[in-house]
C-alpha positions in Angstrom: -55.4 28.1 -56.7 -57.5 26.0 -54.3 -57.9 22.3 -54.9 -61.7 22.7 -55.1 -61.4 25.3 -57.9 -58.8 23.2 -59.7 -61.1 20.2 -59.7 -64.0 22.4 -60.9 -62.0 23.8 -63.8 -60.8 20.4 -64.8 -64.4 19.0 -64.7 -65.6 21.9 -66.8 -62.9 21.2 -69.5 -63.7 17.5 -69.5 -67.4 18.3 -69.8 -67.0 20.7 -72.7 -64.6 18.4 -74.5 -66.9 15.4 -74.2 -70.1 16.9 -75.4 -71.2 16.5 -79.0 -73.4 19.6 -78.9 -73.2 23.0 -77.2 -74.3 23.0 -73.6 -76.2 25.9 -72.1 -75.0 27.5 -68.8 -77.9 25.7 -67.0 -76.9 22.3 -68.4 -73.3 23.0 -67.3 -74.5 24.0 -63.9 -76.2 20.6 -63.5 -73.4 18.5 -65.0 -70.3 20.0 -63.5 -69.6 19.4 -59.7 -68.9 22.7 -57.9 -71.6 24.7 -59.6 -74.7 22.8 -58.5 -74.6 24.1 -54.9 -74.3 27.8 -55.9 -77.3 30.1 -56.2 -78.2 31.8 -59.5 -76.1 34.9 -59.0 -73.1 33.2 -57.6 -73.1 30.6 -60.4 -73.1 33.3 -63.1 -70.1 35.1 -61.5 -68.3 31.8 -61.0 -69.0 30.5 -64.5 -67.9 33.8 -66.2 -64.7 33.9 -64.1 -63.9 30.3 -64.9 -64.5 30.8 -68.7 -62.1 33.8 -68.7 -59.4 32.0 -66.8 -59.5 29.0 -69.1 -59.4 31.2 -72.2 -56.4 33.1 -70.8 -54.4 29.9 -70.6 -55.2 29.0 -74.2 -58.3 26.7 -73.9 -60.6 27.6 -76.7 -64.2 27.7 -75.3 -66.5 28.5 -78.2 -70.0 30.0 -78.0 -72.4 28.2 -80.4 -76.1 28.3 -81.0 -78.0 25.0 -80.5 -81.2 25.1 -82.7 -83.0 23.2 -80.0 -82.1 25.6 -77.2 -83.1 29.2 -76.6 -79.9 30.2 -74.8 -76.4 30.1 -76.3 -74.3 27.0 -75.7 -70.6 26.3 -75.0 -68.2 23.6 -76.1 -64.5 23.0 -76.7 -63.8 21.8 -80.2 -61.3 18.9 -79.9 -59.4 19.9 -83.0 -58.7 23.4 -81.7 -57.8 22.1 -78.2 -55.4 19.3 -79.1 -51.7 19.9 -79.7 -50.4 19.2 -83.2 -48.1 16.2 -83.6 -44.9 16.6 -81.7 -41.8 15.4 -83.5 -38.4 15.3 -81.9 -35.1 14.0 -83.3 -33.5 11.2 -81.2 -30.8 13.6 -79.9 -33.5 16.2 -78.9 -35.5 13.5 -77.0 -32.3 12.4 -75.3 -31.6 15.9 -74.1 -35.1 16.2 -72.5 -34.6 12.9 -70.7 -31.1 13.9 -69.6 -32.4 17.2 -68.3 -34.9 15.5 -66.1 -32.2 13.3 -64.7 -29.8 16.2 -64.1 -32.4 18.3 -62.2 -33.8 15.3 -60.3 -32.8 16.8 -56.9 -33.2 20.5 -57.8 -36.2 22.8 -57.6 -36.7 22.4 -61.3 -37.4 18.6 -61.0 -41.2 19.2 -61.2 -40.9 21.1 -64.5 -38.6 18.6 -66.1 -40.8 15.7 -65.1 -43.8 17.5 -66.4 -42.2 18.0 -69.7 -41.5 14.3 -70.0 -45.0 13.4 -69.1 -46.5 15.8 -71.7 -44.2 14.4 -74.4 -45.1 10.8 -73.6 -48.8 11.8 -73.6 -48.3 13.2 -77.1 -46.8 9.9 -78.3 -43.1 11.0 -78.2 -40.6 8.4 -77.1 -38.3 10.1 -74.5 -35.0 8.8 -73.4 -34.7 8.9 -69.7 -31.6 6.7 -69.4 -29.2 9.0 -71.0 -29.5 8.1 -74.7 -26.0 7.6 -76.2 -24.5 7.7 -72.7 -26.2 4.4 -72.0 -26.7 5.3 -68.3 -22.9 5.2 -67.8 -23.0 8.6 -66.1 -25.2 9.4 -63.1 -25.7 13.1 -63.3 -27.0 15.2 -60.5 -27.2 18.9 -59.7 -26.8 19.5 -55.9 -28.3 22.9 -55.2 -28.2 23.2 -51.4 -27.5 26.9 -51.7 -30.9 28.7 -51.0 -30.0 31.5 -53.5 -29.8 29.1 -56.5 -33.5 29.1 -57.6 -33.9 32.9 -57.5 -30.6 33.5 -59.3 -31.4 30.9 -62.0 -34.7 32.6 -62.6 -33.0 36.0 -62.8 -30.5 34.7 -65.4 -33.4 33.2 -67.4 -35.4 36.4 -67.2 -32.4 38.7 -67.9 -33.3 40.6 -64.7 -31.0 42.5 -62.3 -31.0 41.4 -58.7 -29.8 42.6 -55.3 -28.6 40.5 -52.4 -26.5 40.7 -49.2 -23.0 39.2 -49.7 -20.5 38.2 -47.1 -17.0 39.1 -48.3 -14.3 36.4 -48.1 -11.8 38.5 -46.1 -14.0 38.8 -43.0 -17.5 38.7 -41.6 -18.8 42.0 -43.0 -21.8 41.8 -45.2 -22.3 44.2 -48.2 -25.3 44.7 -50.4 -24.5 43.9 -54.1 -26.6 44.8 -57.1 -25.8 42.5 -60.0 -26.8 42.0 -63.6 -26.6 38.2 -63.7 -25.1 36.6 -66.8 -25.0 32.9 -65.7 -24.8 30.5 -62.8 -21.9 28.1 -63.0 -20.3 25.4 -60.9 -16.6 24.8 -60.4 -15.0 22.2 -58.1 -18.2 21.7 -56.2 -19.0 25.4 -55.6 -21.7 27.4 -57.3 -21.2 31.0 -58.5 -23.3 33.7 -60.2 -21.3 35.7 -62.7 -22.3 39.1 -64.1 -21.9 42.8 -64.0 -21.5 44.3 -60.5 -23.2 47.8 -60.6 -21.5 48.8 -57.4 -18.0 48.1 -58.6 -18.9 48.9 -62.2 -17.0 45.7 -63.4 -17.7 42.0 -64.1 -17.5 39.9 -61.0 -18.3 36.4 -59.7 -20.1 35.7 -56.4 -20.1 32.4 -54.6 -23.6 31.4 -53.8 -22.7 30.0 -50.3 -21.7 33.6 -49.3 -25.1 35.1 -50.1 -26.5 35.6 -46.6 -30.0 36.7 -47.4 -32.8 36.8 -49.9 -32.2 37.5 -53.6 -34.6 40.3 -54.7 -35.3 41.8 -58.1 -33.6 45.1 -58.8 -35.1 45.9 -62.2 -37.4 44.8 -65.0 -37.1 41.5 -66.9 -35.2 41.7 -70.2 -33.0 44.6 -69.1 -29.8 42.5 -68.7 -27.6 42.0 -71.8 -25.0 39.2 -71.7 -21.8 40.2 -73.6 -20.8 38.0 -76.5 -17.9 35.6 -76.0 -17.8 36.0 -72.2 -16.2 32.9 -70.5 -18.0 32.2 -67.3 -15.6 29.5 -66.2 -12.6 31.8 -66.6 -14.4 34.3 -64.3 -14.5 31.9 -61.4 -11.3 29.9 -62.1 -8.9 32.3 -60.3 -10.8 31.9 -57.1 -9.8 28.2 -56.9 -6.1 28.7 -57.4 -3.6 28.3 -54.7 -2.9 25.6 -52.1 -5.9 24.2 -50.1 -5.5 24.7 -46.4 -7.3 22.0 -44.4 -8.4 22.4 -40.8 -10.2 20.3 -38.2 -13.8 20.9 -37.1 -15.1 19.5 -33.8 -18.7 18.3 -34.3 -21.0 16.8 -31.6 -23.4 14.1 -32.9 -26.1 12.0 -31.3 -25.2 8.4 -30.6 -26.1 6.1 -33.5 -26.7 9.0 -35.9 -24.7 10.9 -38.6 -23.0 7.8 -40.2 -21.7 9.9 -43.0 -19.8 12.2 -40.7 -18.6 9.3 -38.6 -17.1 7.6 -41.7 -14.9 10.6 -42.6 -14.0 11.6 -39.0 -10.4 11.4 -38.0 -11.3 10.7 -34.4 -14.5 9.7 -32.5 -14.8 9.9 -28.7 -17.8 9.8 -26.3 -19.0 13.2 -25.1 -21.6 12.0 -22.6 -25.4 12.4 -22.3 -26.1 10.6 -25.5 -23.5 12.5 -27.7 -20.2 11.7 -29.4 -17.6 14.1 -30.5 -16.0 13.9 -33.9 -12.9 15.5 -35.5 -13.6 16.2 -39.2 -11.1 17.7 -41.6 -12.4 20.5 -43.9 -11.2 23.2 -46.2 -14.2 25.4 -46.9 -16.5 26.2 -43.9 -19.5 26.9 -46.2 -19.3 23.4 -47.8 -18.9 21.8 -44.3 -22.0 23.9 -43.2 -24.1 22.6 -46.1 -23.3 19.1 -45.1 -23.7 19.4 -41.4 -27.0 21.4 -41.7 -28.5 18.3 -43.5 -28.3 16.4 -40.3 -30.5 19.0 -38.5 -30.6 18.6 -34.7 -28.4 15.5 -34.7 -25.2 17.4 -35.4 -23.7 20.5 -33.7 -20.5 22.2 -34.7 -18.5 23.1 -31.7 -15.6 24.8 -33.5 -13.8 26.5 -35.1 -16.0 29.7 -34.9 -16.2 30.4 -38.7 -17.5 26.8 -39.3 -20.1 27.1 -36.5 -21.2 30.5 -37.8 -21.5 29.1 -41.3 -23.9 26.5 -40.1 -26.0 29.0 -38.2 -26.2 31.2 -41.3 -27.3 28.3 -43.4 -30.0 27.3 -41.0 -31.3 30.8 -40.7 -31.4 31.1 -44.4 -33.5 27.9 -44.7 -35.8 29.2 -42.0 -36.2 32.6 -43.7 
């Protein structure tokens, strides 16, 4: 929706809420910015379309007869428009505040913040400092994986999805069709768990290995989550076994990438305004998520799987 149309609809709502008597279409045309410049035919089309859109989102525009006017009038009765009193228990208000803090750096931040704003506007005290936690914990959800928003929505909507997935044993990419049950985090890695239609069995997929867009593969409401399924148990076996650490060689611009410099085992000049770092890592995908955040100031020289992981991450963001 364009900004001009948004402003016009908002002005129309304010006008119909503020009036004490029904306003004819002609009065609305003169009072609401955005209508006054349209000719008669364009105004009628625009006004009818705006009324329908406002009614579709639940705003009750009533048609009333003003005894002093020949044409019908319009107004919004405040009692029908306003929300009833919102009452939340202290623990419920704390959960809303905590959710806004948790999703502060995720794609859901706008929705969480909007919920808090609406509650405060309704006179509800919201706890944004963690309630009984007293602010002792600083909670964050770091969703650098591009596939996270689409998978979270698929879980919410109970909708099957399809995505390209790079297998752990090599560089081959397979297409997976999954009925998602949940998105969980374990030891800093995010997974989607659900029923793999291709293998006809429950499976867990690491989000960092999803190498392309997540697209719907069915209608909403067609996925059923089994009772008693343990999402954590489905991803736990993937983290067992000794962690093998390797060394990545990363070129960084002089005076930049302080975070990488602090963890580097060695730093040496590389010439032409660049330094070369040696950084220990275990998971090339996690390293790629970190290095990609420095954009053009950091370039992975090797090993090849770490360099390829950064390239895939940047291509995914570009797509």
